[in-house]
C-alpha positions in Angstrom: 0.0 0.0 0.0 2.8 2.4 0.9 4.6 1.5 -2.3 1.6 2.3 -4.4 1.2 5.7 -2.7 4.8 6.5 -3.3 4.4 5.6 -7.0 1.3 7.8 -7.3 3.0 10.7 -5.6 6.0 10.3 -7.9 3.8 10.3 -11.0 1.9 13.3 -9.8 5.1 15.1 -8.9 6.6 14.5 -12.3 3.5 15.8 -14.0 3.3 18.9 -11.8 7.0 19.7 -12.4 6.6 19.3 -16.2 3.5 21.5 -16.0 5.4 24.2 -14.1 8.5 24.0 -16.3 6.5 24.8 -19.4 7.1 21.5 -21.1 3.4 20.8 -21.0 0.8 23.5 -21.4 -2.2 22.6 -19.3 -4.7 23.6 -22.0 -2.9 21.6 -24.8 -2.4 18.7 -22.5 -6.1 18.5 -21.8 -6.9 18.7 -25.5 -4.4 16.0 -26.3 -5.9 13.8 -23.6 -9.4 14.3 -25.0 -8.2 13.7 -28.6 -8.9 17.1 -29.9 -5.5 18.7 -30.0 -4.6 20.8 -33.0 -0.9 21.3 -32.1 0.3 18.7 -34.7 -1.6 20.5 -37.4 -0.1 23.8 -36.5 3.4 22.2 -36.4 2.8 20.7 -39.9 1.6 24.1 -41.3 5.0 24.9 -42.6 4.6 22.1 -45.1 1.0 22.8 -45.9 -0.5 22.8 -49.4 -1.6 26.3 -50.2 -3.9 28.0 -52.7 -5.4 31.5 -53.0 -9.0 32.0 -54.1 -10.9 35.1 -55.3 -13.5 34.7 -52.5 -14.0 36.7 -49.4 -13.1 35.0 -46.1 -16.7 34.2 -45.0 -17.8 32.6 -48.3 -14.5 30.6 -48.5 -14.9 29.3 -44.9 -18.6 28.4 -45.5 -17.7 26.5 -48.7 -14.9 24.5 -47.0 -17.3 23.6 -44.2 -19.7 22.3 -46.8 -17.0 20.3 -48.6 -15.6 18.6 -45.5 -18.8 18.2 -43.6 -21.2 15.2 -43.7 -22.3 14.1 -47.2 -25.9 13.5 -48.2 -25.1 11.2 -51.1 -24.7 7.5 -50.1 -21.9 7.0 -52.6 -19.9 9.8 -50.9 -20.0 8.1 -47.5 -16.4 6.8 -47.8 -15.2 10.3 -48.4 -16.9 11.8 -45.4 -14.6 13.6 -43.1 -15.4 14.6 -39.5 -14.9 18.1 -38.1 -13.5 17.7 -34.6 -12.4 21.3 -33.9 -13.0 24.8 -35.1 -11.1 27.8 -33.9 -12.3 31.2 -35.1 -9.2 32.9 -33.4 -6.8 30.7 -35.3 -9.0 30.8 -38.4 -8.9 27.0 -38.8 -11.0 23.9 -39.1 -9.6 20.5 -37.9 -11.0 17.3 -39.3 -10.4 13.6 -39.2 -9.7 12.2 -42.7 -12.7 9.8 -42.5 -14.7 7.9 -39.9 -12.4 4.9 -40.3 -9.2 6.9 -40.5 -8.7 9.4 -37.7 -5.6 11.1 -39.3 -5.9 14.8 -38.5 -6.0 17.4 -41.2 -6.0 21.1 -40.6 -7.5 23.8 -42.9 -6.2 27.3 -42.2 -7.6 30.5 -43.7 -5.8 33.8 -44.2 -7.6 36.8 -45.6 -5.3 38.3 -48.1 -7.7 41.1 -49.1 -11.4 41.7 -48.9 -11.9 39.6 -52.0 -9.1 37.0 -51.6 -8.5 34.2 -49.2 -5.5 31.8 -48.8 -6.3 28.3 -47.8 -3.5 26.1 -46.2 -4.1 22.3 -45.7 -1.7 20.7 -43.3 -1.4 17.2 -41.8 1.3 14.8 -40.6 0.1 12.5 -43.4 1.0 13.4 -46.9 -1.8 11.3 -48.4 -4.5 12.8 -46.2 -3.2 16.4 -46.8 -3.2 15.9 -50.6 -6.6 14.2 -50.7 -8.3 16.8 -48.6 -6.6 19.7 -50.4 -7.7 18.2 -53.7 -11.4 18.0 -52.5 -11.3 21.6 -51.2 -9.4 23.2 -54.0 -11.6 21.4 -56.7 -14.8 22.3 -54.8 -13.9 26.0 -54.5 -12.7 26.2 -58.1 -16.1 24.8 -59.2 -17.8 27.5 -57.1 -15.8 30.2 -58.7 -16.1 29.0 -62.3 -18.8 26.3 -62.5 -18.8 23.8 -65.3 -21.7 24.0 -67.7 -24.3 21.3 -67.1 -24.6 18.4 -69.6 -28.0 19.4 -70.9 -27.0 23.1 -71.4 -25.9 24.0 -74.9 -23.8 26.9 -76.0 -25.7 27.7 -79.2 -25.8 31.3 -80.1 -28.8 32.6 -81.8 
């Protein structure tokens, strides 16, 4: 019994010392413990895939939420990603790649001008980063310059 108490005190003491020394930030430690930390995404941001769009920040953010959110079409279920954190202050959305693959992917927004927004997609996984970036960049490109529908004709009278 005394041995168990000593071990518990030692563990608590080590945790407390690490917390005081700044090695662990209490807030980030709690997020990591709950599985909602975005620190790895922020650290991976230097290697992010980036693209600017001629859209204001709010429209760009809303479109990305639509793209990475739940899908209504049954054939898109395998491509569904799960938003696990949003931070308005950091201007980011954090998602898990899919319900079966909880690889984190971060989408960061930078307003370059009132009509231009830079999107950065970061992840520790190159595949997840590239796949989510492709979905987002293609989706926003289609919003900006939509493709004509198949039944529309370009006949001039």
